[in-house]
Steps between C-alpha positions, in 0.01 A plus 500: 500500500129453563354520850246248629236774482579571133484128416157466658372835368573407140332159535155393387208738559133408539191715464192531718203603289203483737449642849414157641830370357682776689330397825602137439853609406554687828384193694772290332782736594714389794626825657793311654620353168777755445339760274693791349263798497507766229216734405527544124459847361732656757799711408775288344741639762318318781739229619396142429472269801807301596319271745152350520245684712381372836158327510326792678631743238376275218155467658474879541622553140235260367227677696611843370527383137161326515337814642671719237395276210139476613471873578670638190415246230125533483441254219313170483835326442826502693760448225835507684826315439 
């Protein structure tokens, strides 16, 4: 049986190629919309979320991911999915 998280996680993915697209993308995200947060690349044994994160947690997650991407990916393009 598939969880709601698994159903959403295996849905359609979109890419963000340019840094200005990433800025616009973050502005479209509603932190209170019921997001399930997972940082890809973590150990497979990390438990998947069973409930959506609270709005403050989502906002903090977005800020951390944005900072990480901009600090560590020093290219002229963004290129994330």
